[in-house]
LOVEXLUM-466158 format. One record per residue (C-alpha): x, y, z; residue in three letters; residue number from 0. Coordinates in steps of 0.25 Angstrom, whole numbers, plus 2048, in hexadecimal, padded with zeros to 3 digits. Layout:
N
+-----+-----+-----+------+-----+
:  c1 :  c2 :  c3 : code : pos :
+-----+-----+-----+------+-----+
:   X :   Y :   Z :  ALA : NUM :
...
+-----+-----+-----+------+-----+
***
This chain:
426
+-----+-----+-----+------+-----+
:  c1 :  c2 :  c3 : code : pos :
+-----+-----+-----+------+-----+
: 3C7 : 9E8 : 9FA :  UNK :   0 :
: 3BA : 9EC : 9F2 :  UNK :   1 :
: 3AE : 9EF : 9FA :  UNK :   2 :
: 3A6 : 9E3 : 9F5 :  UNK :   3 :
: 3B4 : 9DD : 9F9 :  UNK :   4 :
: 3B2 : 9E1 : A07 :  UNK :   5 :
: 3A3 : 9DF : A08 :  UNK :   6 :
: 3A4 : 9D1 : A04 :  UNK :   7 :
: 3AF : 9CE : A0D :  UNK :   8 :
: 3A7 : 9D4 : A19 :  UNK :   9 :
: 39B : 9CA : A16 :  UNK :  10 :
: 3A3 : 9C0 : A15 :  UNK :  11 :
: 3AA : 9C1 : A24 :  UNK :  12 :
: 39B : 9C3 : A27 :  UNK :  13 :
: 396 : 9B7 : A22 :  UNK :  14 :
: 3A2 : 9B0 : A29 :  UNK :  15 :
: 3A0 : 9B5 : A36 :  UNK :  16 :
: 391 : 9B3 : A35 :  UNK :  17 :
: 395 : 9A3 : A30 :  UNK :  18 :
: 39F : 9A2 : A3C :  UNK :  19 :
: 393 : 9A8 : A45 :  UNK :  20 :
: 389 : 99C : A40 :  UNK :  21 :
: 393 : 992 : A42 :  UNK :  22 :
: 396 : 995 : A50 :  UNK :  23 :
: 386 : 996 : A53 :  UNK :  24 :
: 386 : 98A : A4D :  UNK :  25 :
: 390 : 982 : A54 :  UNK :  26 :
: 38A : 988 : A62 :  UNK :  27 :
: 37B : 984 : A5C :  UNK :  28 :
: 382 : 975 : A5B :  UNK :  29 :
: 389 : 975 : A68 :  UNK :  30 :
: 385 : 967 : A6F :  UNK :  31 :
: 385 : 96E : A7C :  UNK :  32 :
: 37B : 979 : A78 :  UNK :  33 :
: 372 : 96D : A73 :  UNK :  34 :
: 375 : 965 : A81 :  UNK :  35 :
: 370 : 972 : A87 :  UNK :  36 :
: 365 : 975 : A7F :  UNK :  37 :
: 360 : 966 : A81 :  UNK :  38 :
: 362 : 966 : A8F :  UNK :  39 :
: 35B : 974 : A91 :  UNK :  40 :
: 34F : 96D : A88 :  UNK :  41 :
: 34E : 95F : A91 :  UNK :  42 :
: 34D : 969 : A9E :  UNK :  43 :
: 342 : 972 : A97 :  UNK :  44 :
: 33A : 964 : A94 :  UNK :  45 :
: 33D : 95F : AA2 :  UNK :  46 :
: 336 : 96B : AA7 :  UNK :  47 :
: 32A : 96B : A9E :  UNK :  48 :
: 328 : 95D : AA2 :  UNK :  49 :
: 329 : 95E : AB1 :  UNK :  50 :
: 322 : 96B : AB3 :  UNK :  51 :
: 312 : 96B : AB1 :  UNK :  52 :
: 30C : 96E : AA5 :  UNK :  53 :
: 31B : 971 : AA1 :  UNK :  54 :
: 318 : 96F : A91 :  UNK :  55 :
: 317 : 97E : A90 :  UNK :  56 :
: 325 : 97F : A91 :  UNK :  57 :
: 329 : 976 : A84 :  UNK :  58 :
: 320 : 981 : A7D :  UNK :  59 :
: 326 : 98F : A82 :  UNK :  60 :
: 330 : 996 : A78 :  UNK :  61 :
: 33C : 994 : A7F :  UNK :  62 :
: 33B : 985 : A7D :  UNK :  63 :
: 339 : 986 : A70 :  UNK :  64 :
: 344 : 98E : A6E :  UNK :  65 :
: 34D : 983 : A76 :  UNK :  66 :
: 347 : 979 : A6B :  UNK :  67 :
: 34C : 981 : A60 :  UNK :  68 :
: 35A : 982 : A66 :  UNK :  69 :
: 35C : 974 : A67 :  UNK :  70 :
: 357 : 972 : A59 :  UNK :  71 :
: 363 : 97B : A54 :  UNK :  72 :
: 36C : 975 : A5C :  UNK :  73 :
: 36A : 968 : A57 :  UNK :  74 :
: 36A : 96D : A48 :  UNK :  75 :
: 377 : 975 : A4C :  UNK :  76 :
: 37D : 96A : A53 :  UNK :  77 :
: 37C : 961 : A45 :  UNK :  78 :
: 37F : 96E : A3D :  UNK :  79 :
: 38D : 970 : A44 :  UNK :  80 :
: 391 : 960 : A46 :  UNK :  81 :
: 38B : 95A : A39 :  UNK :  82 :
: 396 : 961 : A2D :  UNK :  83 :
: 3A0 : 95B : A37 :  UNK :  84 :
: 39A : 94E : A39 :  UNK :  85 :
: 39A : 94C : A29 :  UNK :  86 :
: 3A6 : 952 : A27 :  UNK :  87 :
: 3AD : 947 : A30 :  UNK :  88 :
: 3A7 : 93C : A2A :  UNK :  89 :
: 3A9 : 93D : A1B :  UNK :  90 :
: 3B7 : 944 : A1C :  UNK :  91 :
: 3BD : 940 : A28 :  UNK :  92 :
: 3C8 : 949 : A2F :  UNK :  93 :
: 3D4 : 945 : A37 :  UNK :  94 :
: 3D0 : 943 : A46 :  UNK :  95 :
: 3DA : 94B : A50 :  UNK :  96 :
: 3E2 : 943 : A5A :  UNK :  97 :
: 3DC : 944 : A6A :  UNK :  98 :
: 3D9 : 93D : A74 :  UNK :  99 :
: 3CC : 938 : A72 :  UNK : 100 :
: 3D1 : 931 : A63 :  UNK : 101 :
: 3D6 : 922 : A62 :  UNK : 102 :
: 3E4 : 921 : A5C :  UNK : 103 :
: 3ED : 915 : A58 :  UNK : 104 :
: 3FC : 917 : A50 :  UNK : 105 :
: 3FC : 90C : A45 :  UNK : 106 :
: 40B : 90B : A42 :  UNK : 107 :
: 410 : 912 : A34 :  UNK : 108 :
: 41B : 916 : A2F :  UNK : 109 :
: 41B : 922 : A25 :  UNK : 110 :
: 40F : 926 : A1F :  UNK : 111 :
: 403 : 91F : A18 :  UNK : 112 :
: 404 : 91D : A08 :  UNK : 113 :
: 3F8 : 920 : A00 :  UNK : 114 :
: 3F6 : 911 : 9FE :  UNK : 115 :
: 3F7 : 90F : A0E :  UNK : 116 :
: 3ED : 91C : A11 :  UNK : 117 :
: 3E2 : 916 : A07 :  UNK : 118 :
: 3E3 : 909 : A0E :  UNK : 119 :
: 3E2 : 911 : A1B :  UNK : 120 :
: 3D6 : 917 : A16 :  UNK : 121 :
: 3CE : 90B : A11 :  UNK : 122 :
: 3D3 : 905 : A1D :  UNK : 123 :
: 3CB : 90F : A25 :  UNK : 124 :
: 3BF : 90F : A1C :  UNK : 125 :
: 3BD : 900 : A1F :  UNK : 126 :
: 3BD : 902 : A2D :  UNK : 127 :
: 3B0 : 90D : A2A :  UNK : 128 :
: 3B7 : 919 : A2B :  UNK : 129 :
: 3B6 : 925 : A1F :  UNK : 130 :
: 3C3 : 92A : A1D :  UNK : 131 :
: 3CA : 936 : A16 :  UNK : 132 :
: 3DB : 939 : A16 :  UNK : 133 :
: 3E0 : 946 : A1A :  UNK : 134 :
: 3F0 : 94A : A18 :  UNK : 135 :
: 3FB : 941 : A12 :  UNK : 136 :
: 408 : 93D : A17 :  UNK : 137 :
: 40C : 93E : A26 :  UNK : 138 :
: 3FE : 947 : A27 :  UNK : 139 :
: 3F7 : 93C : A21 :  UNK : 140 :
: 3E9 : 939 : A29 :  UNK : 141 :
: 3DE : 92F : A25 :  UNK : 142 :
: 3D0 : 934 : A2C :  UNK : 143 :
: 3C3 : 92C : A2D :  UNK : 144 :
: 3B7 : 92C : A33 :  UNK : 145 :
: 3AE : 91F : A36 :  UNK : 146 :
: 39E : 921 : A38 :  UNK : 147 :
: 39F : 92E : A35 :  UNK : 148 :
: 390 : 92F : A33 :  UNK : 149 :
: 38E : 92B : A40 :  UNK : 150 :
: 393 : 939 : A45 :  UNK : 151 :
: 388 : 93F : A3A :  UNK : 152 :
: 37D : 938 : A42 :  UNK : 153 :
: 381 : 93C : A4D :  UNK : 154 :
: 37F : 949 : A4A :  UNK : 155 :
: 370 : 946 : A46 :  UNK : 156 :
: 36E : 944 : A54 :  UNK : 157 :
: 36C : 953 : A56 :  UNK : 158 :
: 361 : 954 : A4B :  UNK : 159 :
: 359 : 947 : A53 :  UNK : 160 :
: 35A : 950 : A5E :  UNK : 161 :
: 354 : 95D : A57 :  UNK : 162 :
: 34A : 953 : A50 :  UNK : 163 :
: 345 : 94E : A5E :  UNK : 164 :
: 345 : 95E : A61 :  UNK : 165 :
: 33C : 960 : A55 :  UNK : 166 :
: 333 : 955 : A59 :  UNK : 167 :
: 331 : 959 : A67 :  UNK : 168 :
: 330 : 967 : A64 :  UNK : 169 :
: 327 : 963 : A59 :  UNK : 170 :
: 31E : 95B : A62 :  UNK : 171 :
: 31C : 964 : A6D :  UNK : 172 :
: 318 : 96E : A62 :  UNK : 173 :
: 30F : 965 : A5A :  UNK : 174 :
: 30B : 95A : A61 :  UNK : 175 :
: 2FD : 959 : A67 :  UNK : 176 :
: 2F8 : 950 : A73 :  UNK : 177 :
: 2E9 : 94D : A77 :  UNK : 178 :
: 2E3 : 944 : A83 :  UNK : 179 :
: 2D5 : 93F : A81 :  UNK : 180 :
: 2CC : 934 : A88 :  UNK : 181 :
: 2C4 : 929 : A80 :  UNK : 182 :
: 2B9 : 91F : A84 :  UNK : 183 :
: 2B7 : 913 : A79 :  UNK : 184 :
: 2B1 : 917 : A6C :  UNK : 185 :
: 2B5 : 926 : A6E :  UNK : 186 :
: 2BF : 92E : A65 :  UNK : 187 :
: 2C6 : 93B : A67 :  UNK : 188 :
: 2D0 : 943 : A5E :  UNK : 189 :
: 2DE : 940 : A5E :  UNK : 190 :
: 2E1 : 951 : A60 :  UNK : 191 :
: 2D9 : 95C : A64 :  UNK : 192 :
: 2CD : 95F : A5A :  UNK : 193 :
: 2D2 : 967 : A4E :  UNK : 194 :
: 2CD : 96A : A40 :  UNK : 195 :
: 2D0 : 95F : A38 :  UNK : 196 :
: 2D4 : 957 : A43 :  UNK : 197 :
: 2CD : 947 : A43 :  UNK : 198 :
: 2D6 : 93E : A48 :  UNK : 199 :
: 2D0 : 936 : A52 :  UNK : 200 :
: 2D0 : 92A : A5C :  UNK : 201 :
: 2C5 : 921 : A61 :  UNK : 202 :
: 2C7 : 917 : A6C :  UNK : 203 :
: 2C1 : 90A : A69 :  UNK : 204 :
: 2C4 : 901 : A75 :  UNK : 205 :
: 2CD : 901 : A81 :  UNK : 206 :
: 2D2 : 8F6 : A87 :  UNK : 207 :
: 2DA : 8F5 : A95 :  UNK : 208 :
: 2DF : 8EA : A9E :  UNK : 209 :
: 2E3 : 8EC : AAC :  UNK : 210 :
: 2ED : 8E3 : AB4 :  UNK : 211 :
: 2EA : 8E0 : AC4 :  UNK : 212 :
: 2F1 : 8EB : AC9 :  UNK : 213 :
: 2E9 : 8F5 : AC0 :  UNK : 214 :
: 2F4 : 8F9 : AB5 :  UNK : 215 :
: 2EF : 8F7 : AA7 :  UNK : 216 :
: 2F4 : 8EC : AA0 :  UNK : 217 :
: 2EC : 8F0 : A93 :  UNK : 218 :
: 2E8 : 8FE : A8C :  UNK : 219 :
: 2E4 : 8FC : A7D :  UNK : 220 :
: 2DB : 907 : A76 :  UNK : 221 :
: 2D6 : 903 : A6A :  UNK : 222 :
: 2D5 : 911 : A62 :  UNK : 223 :
: 2D0 : 915 : A53 :  UNK : 224 :
: 2D5 : 922 : A4D :  UNK : 225 :
: 2CC : 92B : A46 :  UNK : 226 :
: 2CD : 935 : A39 :  UNK : 227 :
: 2C3 : 93C : A34 :  UNK : 228 :
: 2BA : 933 : A3D :  UNK : 229 :
: 2BD : 927 : A35 :  UNK : 230 :
: 2C6 : 91C : A3C :  UNK : 231 :
: 2D5 : 91B : A39 :  UNK : 232 :
: 2DA : 911 : A41 :  UNK : 233 :
: 2D9 : 909 : A4C :  UNK : 234 :
: 2E5 : 907 : A58 :  UNK : 235 :
: 2E8 : 900 : A64 :  UNK : 236 :
: 2ED : 909 : A6E :  UNK : 237 :
: 2F6 : 903 : A7B :  UNK : 238 :
: 2FE : 909 : A84 :  UNK : 239 :
: 30A : 90F : A7E :  UNK : 240 :
: 305 : 90C : A71 :  UNK : 241 :
: 2FE : 918 : A6C :  UNK : 242 :
: 2F6 : 918 : A5F :  UNK : 243 :
: 2FB : 922 : A54 :  UNK : 244 :
: 2F0 : 92B : A4A :  UNK : 245 :
: 2F3 : 935 : A42 :  UNK : 246 :
: 2FF : 93A : A48 :  UNK : 247 :
: 2F9 : 939 : A57 :  UNK : 248 :
: 2FD : 92E : A62 :  UNK : 249 :
: 2F2 : 929 : A6A :  UNK : 250 :
: 2F6 : 924 : A78 :  UNK : 251 :
: 2EC : 91E : A7F :  UNK : 252 :
: 2EF : 926 : A8D :  UNK : 253 :
: 2E6 : 924 : A98 :  UNK : 254 :
: 2DA : 91B : A9B :  UNK : 255 :
: 2CE : 91B : AA6 :  UNK : 256 :
: 2C0 : 916 : AAB :  UNK : 257 :
: 2B4 : 91C : AA2 :  UNK : 258 :
: 2A5 : 91A : AA7 :  UNK : 259 :
: 299 : 917 : A9F :  UNK : 260 :
: 28E : 920 : AA4 :  UNK : 261 :
: 280 : 920 : A9F :  UNK : 262 :
: 278 : 92C : AA6 :  UNK : 263 :
: 26A : 930 : AA3 :  UNK : 264 :
: 25F : 939 : AA9 :  UNK : 265 :
: 254 : 935 : AB2 :  UNK : 266 :
: 24D : 935 : AA6 :  UNK : 267 :
: 255 : 92B : A9E :  UNK : 268 :
: 25D : 936 : A95 :  UNK : 269 :
: 26B : 933 : A92 :  UNK : 270 :
: 274 : 93D : A98 :  UNK : 271 :
: 282 : 933 : A95 :  UNK : 272 :
: 285 : 926 : A91 :  UNK : 273 :
: 294 : 925 : A8D :  UNK : 274 :
: 2A0 : 921 : A94 :  UNK : 275 :
: 2A7 : 92B : A9D :  UNK : 276 :
: 2B6 : 92A : A9E :  UNK : 277 :
: 2BB : 92C : AAD :  UNK : 278 :
: 2C7 : 935 : AA8 :  UNK : 279 :
: 2C8 : 93E : AB4 :  UNK : 280 :
: 2CE : 93B : AC3 :  UNK : 281 :
: 2C7 : 93F : ACF :  UNK : 282 :
: 2CF : 93C : ADE :  UNK : 283 :
: 2D4 : 930 : AD5 :  UNK : 284 :
: 2C8 : 92B : ACF :  UNK : 285 :
: 2C4 : 929 : ABF :  UNK : 286 :
: 2BB : 934 : ABE :  UNK : 287 :
: 2B2 : 93D : AB3 :  UNK : 288 :
: 2A7 : 946 : AB2 :  UNK : 289 :
: 29A : 944 : AA9 :  UNK : 290 :
: 292 : 952 : AA5 :  UNK : 291 :
: 284 : 94F : AA3 :  UNK : 292 :
: 27F : 95E : A9D :  UNK : 293 :
: 270 : 958 : A9C :  UNK : 294 :
: 26E : 956 : AAB :  UNK : 295 :
: 278 : 960 : AAF :  UNK : 296 :
: 280 : 956 : AB6 :  UNK : 297 :
: 28F : 952 : AB7 :  UNK : 298 :
: 292 : 944 : ABA :  UNK : 299 :
: 29F : 941 : AC2 :  UNK : 300 :
: 2A4 : 933 : AC0 :  UNK : 301 :
: 2B0 : 92D : AC9 :  UNK : 302 :
: 2B4 : 91D : AC9 :  UNK : 303 :
: 2B4 : 91D : AD8 :  UNK : 304 :
: 2B6 : 90D : AD9 :  UNK : 305 :
: 2BD : 909 : ACC :  UNK : 306 :
: 2BE : 8F9 : AD1 :  UNK : 307 :
: 2AE : 8F9 : AD5 :  UNK : 308 :
: 2AC : 903 : AC7 :  UNK : 309 :
: 2A4 : 90C : AD0 :  UNK : 310 :
: 2A1 : 91B : ACB :  UNK : 311 :
: 29E : 926 : AD2 :  UNK : 312 :
: 294 : 930 : ACA :  UNK : 313 :
: 291 : 93F : AD1 :  UNK : 314 :
: 287 : 948 : ACA :  UNK : 315 :
: 289 : 956 : ACB :  UNK : 316 :
: 282 : 963 : AC6 :  UNK : 317 :
: 285 : 971 : AC6 :  UNK : 318 :
: 281 : 972 : AD6 :  UNK : 319 :
: 289 : 966 : AD9 :  UNK : 320 :
: 28A : 956 : ADC :  UNK : 321 :
: 27B : 950 : ADA :  UNK : 322 :
: 27E : 942 : ADD :  UNK : 323 :
: 287 : 936 : ADC :  UNK : 324 :
: 288 : 928 : AD9 :  UNK : 325 :
: 28F : 91B : AD7 :  UNK : 326 :
: 28E : 913 : ACD :  UNK : 327 :
: 294 : 905 : AC6 :  UNK : 328 :
: 292 : 8FF : ABA :  UNK : 329 :
: 285 : 8FE : AB6 :  UNK : 330 :
: 27F : 906 : AC1 :  UNK : 331 :
: 275 : 911 : ABF :  UNK : 332 :
: 272 : 91B : AC8 :  UNK : 333 :
: 26A : 929 : ACA :  UNK : 334 :
: 274 : 935 : ACD :  UNK : 335 :
: 26B : 943 : ACB :  UNK : 336 :
: 264 : 945 : AC0 :  UNK : 337 :
: 269 : 93A : AB8 :  UNK : 338 :
: 26D : 92A : AB9 :  UNK : 339 :
: 27A : 926 : AB7 :  UNK : 340 :
: 27E : 917 : AB2 :  UNK : 341 :
: 28C : 913 : AB2 :  UNK : 342 :
: 28C : 908 : AA7 :  UNK : 343 :
: 299 : 904 : AA9 :  UNK : 344 :
: 2A8 : 908 : AA7 :  UNK : 345 :
: 2B2 : 90C : A9C :  UNK : 346 :
: 2C0 : 910 : A99 :  UNK : 347 :
: 2C5 : 91D : A91 :  UNK : 348 :
: 2D3 : 91F : A8C :  UNK : 349 :
: 2D8 : 92D : A8B :  UNK : 350 :
: 2E2 : 92D : A7F :  UNK : 351 :
: 2EE : 937 : A7C :  UNK : 352 :
: 2EE : 93C : A6E :  UNK : 353 :
: 2FC : 942 : A6A :  UNK : 354 :
: 303 : 947 : A5D :  UNK : 355 :
: 310 : 94B : A5E :  UNK : 356 :
: 316 : 94F : A50 :  UNK : 357 :
: 325 : 951 : A54 :  UNK : 358 :
: 324 : 941 : A5B :  UNK : 359 :
: 329 : 93C : A4E :  UNK : 360 :
: 335 : 946 : A4B :  UNK : 361 :
: 338 : 945 : A5A :  UNK : 362 :
: 338 : 933 : A5A :  UNK : 363 :
: 340 : 936 : A4D :  UNK : 364 :
: 34B : 940 : A51 :  UNK : 365 :
: 34D : 936 : A5D :  UNK : 366 :
: 34F : 92A : A56 :  UNK : 367 :
: 359 : 933 : A4E :  UNK : 368 :
: 360 : 936 : A5B :  UNK : 369 :
: 35F : 927 : A60 :  UNK : 370 :
: 366 : 923 : A50 :  UNK : 371 :
: 370 : 92E : A51 :  UNK : 372 :
: 375 : 92C : A5E :  UNK : 373 :
: 375 : 91C : A5B :  UNK : 374 :
: 37E : 91D : A4E :  UNK : 375 :
: 387 : 928 : A57 :  UNK : 376 :
: 38A : 91E : A61 :  UNK : 377 :
: 38B : 910 : A5B :  UNK : 378 :
: 391 : 914 : A4F :  UNK : 379 :
: 39B : 91F : A53 :  UNK : 380 :
: 3A3 : 928 : A49 :  UNK : 381 :
: 3B3 : 925 : A49 :  UNK : 382 :
: 3BD : 92C : A42 :  UNK : 383 :
: 3CC : 929 : A40 :  UNK : 384 :
: 3D8 : 92E : A3B :  UNK : 385 :
: 3E5 : 928 : A36 :  UNK : 386 :
: 3F0 : 932 : A34 :  UNK : 387 :
: 401 : 931 : A34 :  UNK : 388 :
: 408 : 931 : A42 :  UNK : 389 :
: 414 : 92E : A47 :  UNK : 390 :
: 416 : 91F : A47 :  UNK : 391 :
: 40B : 91B : A3D :  UNK : 392 :
: 3FD : 920 : A3C :  UNK : 393 :
: 3F4 : 925 : A46 :  UNK : 394 :
: 3E6 : 91F : A46 :  UNK : 395 :
: 3DC : 927 : A4F :  UNK : 396 :
: 3CE : 925 : A51 :  UNK : 397 :
: 3C4 : 92D : A59 :  UNK : 398 :
: 3B5 : 927 : A5C :  UNK : 399 :
: 3AA : 92F : A63 :  UNK : 400 :
: 3AB : 933 : A71 :  UNK : 401 :
: 3A2 : 927 : A74 :  UNK : 402 :
: 3AB : 91E : A6C :  UNK : 403 :
: 3B9 : 918 : A6E :  UNK : 404 :
: 3BD : 910 : A61 :  UNK : 405 :
: 3C8 : 908 : A66 :  UNK : 406 :
: 3C7 : 8FD : A5E :  UNK : 407 :
: 3C4 : 904 : A52 :  UNK : 408 :
: 3D2 : 90B : A54 :  UNK : 409 :
: 3D9 : 8FF : A57 :  UNK : 410 :
: 3D2 : 8F6 : A4A :  UNK : 411 :
: 3D4 : 903 : A40 :  UNK : 412 :
: 3E3 : 904 : A45 :  UNK : 413 :
: 3E6 : 8F6 : A41 :  UNK : 414 :
: 3DF : 8F7 : A34 :  UNK : 415 :
: 3E9 : 903 : A30 :  UNK : 416 :
: 3F5 : 8FC : A36 :  UNK : 417 :
: 3F2 : 8F0 : A2C :  UNK : 418 :
: 3F0 : 8F8 : A20 :  UNK : 419 :
: 3FD : 901 : A22 :  UNK : 420 :
: 405 : 8F4 : A26 :  UNK : 421 :
: 3FF : 8EE : A18 :  UNK : 422 :
: 3F5 : 8E4 : A21 :  UNK : 423 :
: 3E9 : 8EA : A1C :  UNK : 424 :
: 3DF : 8E1 : A15 :  UNK : 425 :
+-----+-----+-----+------+-----+
***
C-alpha cells in the first residue's frame, strides 16, 4: 500500500469516527427524556423567580440563558433525528414487525397471490387511504402501507413550536420594555422612556367610570389619542381587558384613583398652584399626595379623610416642621400659613401600563403551531398496515399510535381484502 493510499484510508477512518460520534451526540441531544428534564428545570427556575420578591433577575443570569440554549438545541435535535425517519416511513412504507401492540386478522387464502391479485390488493389499500409499496415476492411477498403518514411529520413540528415559544419568551424578556404613568384628562406622556427620536405618546381625553351599590366598578372607559411627532395619529377607547395598540405598544388602563383640583395663592393674590393633583399615594390606607410650593417654601400634604363627605385634609410644612393644617370640602377656601388654599373640586386620574414585547408574536405563533400540530397528531393519527403471506392465508396487521386502537378499521380492511382474493371486490 502506498503512503498516499494509507493516508487516505486513515483520513477516511477518522471521518467515519467523527460522523459516528456526531450521530451519537445528535441522538443524545434529541432524547425526549433529556428535553423533559430541561423543561422541568426551566419551569422550576421560573417558579422560583416568580415566588421570591424581586426574583426577575434570576431570568437574566448566564446559567438561565445557557439553559434556554440547551432547550433550543434539544428541540432542534429532536426534529433532526426523527424527521428523516418519519418522511421515509410516509413516502416509502416498510413492513411492520409483529408484536403485542399490533392488531392482526388472517384472510383465508391458498397459495400466493398472483400479479393481478397483488395489484388489486394494492388498489384496495389505496382506496382505503393508504400509501403502499410492495416488498419481496412469492412466499416472502408483503404489501406495506401508511395512512396519514403526514400526521407524524406534523407532530414532529410540535418540537419546533416549543422552540419558537422559547425564542419568543427569551426575546420578549431581553428586548421588552414596560413603563407606567398617571394622567389626568388633558395630560399626555410618552409610551416609553425618553430617548432620541422617540415621539410616540398618548393623551388622556376622557375617563368615564361607573360603580355599583357595592362599590365595584361597572365601567372604566378611557378615551385616548395617540400622538406621533406631536400630531394626533388616532383615537381609541380603552376598556377593561381591551387595551389600545399603537406603534408596537400595548396600552392598558391599569389603576385609577381620585384627584383634587386646587388653587393656591399667596396672601397678596399671586397664584402658586392652579391644577389637579392626583392622590396616587396611600398613607394609613387613605389616598394622599404632596404638592410642592417652592416659591413659598412650603409642602402641602393632601389626604382624602372622608370619601363620603368629600373631605380633604391639608397640612402645610416647611423646613422646621408642620406649620398648620385645615380641612376642606369642594368650594371651601381657607388660609393655611402664608397661603390661601381653595378646593375647587374632585377629579380622577388613570394610571396606564405601556408595554412593548417584540417576542409576543413569536410566542403566540409558536403556541398556535403547537396546538395545531397536537390537534392533527391526536385527531388524525397515523396508521401503518402490512399484508403478508402467512400460513393459512394472508395475514393483515395494523398498528396505530399508542393512544389509537383501530379495531374497526382492521375488520373493514380485512373484509375488503377478503373480497378481492375471493373475487368479490367491486
